[in-house]
C-alpha positions, 0 to 999 in steps of 0.5 A, a space after each residue: 483735686 488740684 495739681 501741686 506746683 512742681 519744684 525745679 530740679 537740682 543741677 543735674 536733674 536731680 529732684 529737690 529733697 522734700 524739705 525743699 519741695 513745695 509738693 510735700 507742703 499743703 496750700 491751705 488748711 486741712 483741718 476738718 478734712 476727711 483722712 485720705 483727701 487728695 490735696 495734690 498729685 503729679 506723675 513721677 518717674 521712679 528709678 532703680 539704680 538710677 535706671 527708670 522703671 517702666 511703670 506709671 507712677 504718681 505722687 499723692 499729697 493727702 490728708 491723715 491724722 498724727 499720733 494724737 489725732 491732728 491733721 497732717 499731710 502725707 505723701 504716698 506714691 501710687 504705681 501701675 504696672 504696664 500690664 493689663 488689669 486682672 479679670 475682676 479689676 486691680 487689687 491694690 497692695 499697700 507696701 511699706 518699705 522699712 523707712 527707718 529714718 529721721 529725715 524725709 530726705 530718706 522718705 520712699 516717695 523720694 528714695 524712689 525717684 532717686 533710685 535708692 530704695 533698696 526694697 524696689 525688687 520686692 515691690 517689683 514682685 507685687 507689680 508683676 502680679 498686676 496689682 497696683 501698689 501704694 507705698 506710703 510715706 508713713 512716718 509723716 512729715 515729722 519722720 516719727 520712726 517707730 511711732 506705730 499710730 502715726 504709721 497705721 494712720 498714714 498707711 490706711 489714709 494712703 490706701 484711701 487716697 489711692 482708691 480715690 485717685 481716678 488715674 489708678 483706675 480702682 473700684 473705690 472702697 470695693 478695691 480689695 486691698 493687701 498690706 505687706 511689709 518687712 521689719 520696720 515696714 512690718 511694724 507699719 503694716 501690723 499697726 494699720 491691721 490692728 487700727 484699721 477696724 476702728 479707723 478705717 472700716 470701710 476699707 476691704 483688707 483681704 490680708 496682710 503679710 508682715 515679716 520681721 515685725 517688731 512687736 515691742 520696741 523696748 524688747 528690741 532696744 534691750 536686745 541691741 544696746 551696746 551691740 552692732 546694731 545699737 544705732 537703731 536704738 538711738 534713732 528709735 529714741 529720737 523717732 519715738 520722742 518726736 511722737 510723744 514729747 511727754 518722754 521729756 528726753 531733753 531733761 535726762 540726756 547729758 551733753 553728750 546725748 543732746 549732741 547725739 540726738 541733734 545729730 541723728 535728727 537729720 540722718 537716715 538709718 545707714 548714717 546713724 547705725 553706723 555712727 553709734 554701733 556698740 554704744 550704750 544709750 545710758 552713757 548719753 543720759 544722766 539717768 542710767 537706763 532711760 527704759 525704766 523711767 515711768 514716762 518712757 515706759 508709758 509711752 512704750 506700753 502705748 506703743 506696743 502691738 497686740 492691744 488691738 485685734 485685726 479684722 484681716 487674716 495675717 501671714 506672719 514670717 520670722 527668722 528664728 535666729 533674728 539678730 535684731 528682733 527677739 523671736 519670743 516677742 513675735 510668738 507672743 504677738 502671734 499667740 494673742 492674735 490666735 487667742 482672739 481668733 484672728 486667722 494667722 499663718 505663722 512661718 518661723 524660719 530656721 535658717 535665715 537671719 533678719 536681713 536675709 528673710 527679707 528677700 527669701 520670705 517674699 515669694 510666700 508673702 506674695 502667694 499669700 496675698 494672691 490666694 487672698 485676692 482669689 477669695 481662698 480660705 485663709 490658712 491657720 497655723 494657731 
């Protein structure tokens, strides 16, 4: 395993962004290498609000496959708490943050080094259990936000790489693994659970916790179009068109739309969500409703969750009053899993909203994963 070169720090000691950091680029050809192969590693310092966090942390550059199965290099961050490993060895939790961005400068591997990753308090809850944690940059080098297959592959391959990384002290493919994510991170988590039986069957997935999961991107887009969160629709359209160029976005965008897509393409969610609030995407196109186009409908159908059966038990939690992701779609997803005999525990919160449930649902998610690591029977609410 080669150590990748370190990029010089920017003035003031700030790490360079990924597009200026050679660590993020493989030194040679990667086609034909097994997914999850470690191409490079380096020890890093992660921070919260600018203050270093007392954990051992490494970044791994590893192989993965994109939406169409082509080889790509991805980055993941492995975190180890300072506490002794639990009896029987450390489990591994793959935590998917809501990356929700169109630039690698917003990827968790970089955000955690800067101390800007808002979900670090949730990650800390997993570390407090004595678990190892891997945080994948699951959108890949092209920042393909909302592309489910891309995300699922990157999550599973980050787990493979973490299990192979000797300093993590894990039991290789025998490591019990839990997955956890909320919102955009839940989409990546859910895709990983659906793809795992066929793509990474050797992994021992003990269970997964996914909260605020968006099963159908088109359903979410229609719910938020023209409202305060409409910028997310714009960002998702850009991310999905990167994974599926057959959508043909340039052919139906007007001049205003082409300018918007170019601007959004290098931004994080806090930027485009603010800039394109209360906008309708149809005002940026020449076709009215782009979701009605046959090419778009085919891609949206391919990117819809619920078409494969997870092998692992699931804890799914959602706010009944979720203002971004309609609860009806999640209920349908859970019903489909139940019909396929997946062990699902579904919790519907009657008081919270999309943002608040990320925090209030975390303790139960941690407890669910802990019970799976202990080998307790998975609850079913089907």
